[in-house]
N, C-alpha and C positions, 0 to 999 in steps of 0.2 A: 500627551497625544492622544488626542479620541478617537477610536475606529470608530466609522461609520453605521448608525444602526442596523441599516439592512445588513450589511456585512459582519457583522457581531452576530448577527442571528442567523446568518447563516453558515456560520464556522461553530456555531453550538449546535446547530442541527446537525452537522458532521459528525460532531464529536461521538453520537449515537452510530451513527457507521463506525468509527473508532472503536468504539466499546461492544460493539459486536463481534466486532472482528477480534479481539483478543477473546471473547467467550467461545465465537468458534473455533477461534484453533483448541483452543484448551477440551473444547468437548471431543474435537477430532484427534485431538494428542493421548485424552482419555480411552476412546474408545480402540485408537491406536494399541496402547498398552495392553487393555482387558485381549485383542486379539494377538498379544503376541510379535506387532512390528514394532519390536522397537527403534530402529531406525526412524522409523516413519514417525512415531510418538515424539523422538526428540527433537527432531527437525520442528515440528507441529508449535511443540513448547516453547522453543526457539523461535518460530514468528507468533506467536501468544506475547512472547516479551516484547519484539518488534513494536508490534502493533500497542503495546501499554507504554514503550515510550515515545509512538508518536500520538498516542492520545493526550500524553503527557505537553508534550510540546503545543501541542493544540490548544488547553487545556491553559497553560500559562500562558500562552503568545495574549489570548483575550483577555487575562486580569494584565498583565504587564501594559497593553496598550488602552485600559481604563477604561475596557468593559466587565461584564460579571460574568465567568462561566457558568454554568448551568450543568452539574454531572444528567444524564439524562436518563429515562426509564427503556427498560431493556427486557424483551421477551426472552424467555430461556430459550438456547437454541439447539439443535436438532443433536442429536445425542446417540442414535443407531444409523449408520451406515450398513448399504449391501458390500462396498469393497472397497479399497485405499483408492482405486481410481475415482471413485465416486468421491469422497471425501478431497480430492484431491481437482478436481471438476467443479464443485463448489467452492471451493478456495478459490481456486481463477475467478469465476465467476462474481466472488465475495472481492476480491482486488479487486473487477475492473469495474465494479460499483462504486468502491471506495475511491479508484481514479479518477472515475466521469465526476466524483462528487469534487472534486481538489479542482479538477478543470472547470468546472460549474462556476465555486468560488472566485479562481484568476479572472476568469471572466467580469464578475461584478465589480473584485474589487478595481480593475480597470476602469469599469464603465463609471464607478464610483471615484478617480482616481485616488484610489488608495494605494499609493505605491509601495507601503512600508507593508502591507497584505501581499502583496505583489510579489514583493520581494522575497517575504518568509514562507511562502509556499514552493519560489523555487527546489528548495529541499525534496519537498514531494514528489515535483513531477519527476517522471518518469522516462524522459523524452530529452539527449542532449541536443542544442544546439549551437552549439559554441565549444571552441576548447580546439581539439585535437580530431575531434567528428562535428560533422557537417548536420549530419542523421544519426539520429542513435534508438533503434527500436527492436522491442526485447521480447521474444515471446515464448509459452512455456507448451511444449505437448505434451498429455499425457496419452498412455493404451495399456489395458491388461493384456498381461503376456501370461506363461505358465510361471507360475510362484512368484508374480509379483507384479511389477508396476516399470514401463520405459518411459523416463522422462526424458524428453529433445527441450535440450534450450535453444531454440534460436537468434543470433542477434542478427541484424541487418544496419549496418554503419557505412557511410563514406570517410574514409578519409581523406582529410582536409590537406593539401602540399602541404602545407609551412610548417608541416609540426612532421616530416618523414624525418629517417634517423639513417644510417649507413646501415641499418641492419636491412633495411627495406632493399638494398641494393645485389644484399647478397642472395 
């Protein structure tokens, strides 16, 4: 099966965002190590590994679909930061940019009637509209506090009544 050229181009361009995320998280993890933020360093090393897995999914998909995955050029990431809060804020902005890129590719693949790529990208879409939740939205909020960072996760969702259990009655 051949991937439409416009979709192949967009996926190859997206590889730069995924690779940039790998490098960003490595740079942040290294800075956290240097500043003795061991927990944060561990978290960001894991994020880098997760982004590497994402990069490889995209890379392999392009080739499996008859395209040609291209290793992107990449500039050196920022390596010094003012605080852990700044690393979190920059990471969130990066994740939002990657997500926006994925949504753009989904739109393009739909316009090109490339159903295989739309299906492939479902893995990456961070909004669940089927199954036990009608709507799922996940937010991260970061605030500097004395001695560290307060991170708050907010989950907004509607539960589909078809998936209730006895636990809901208690």
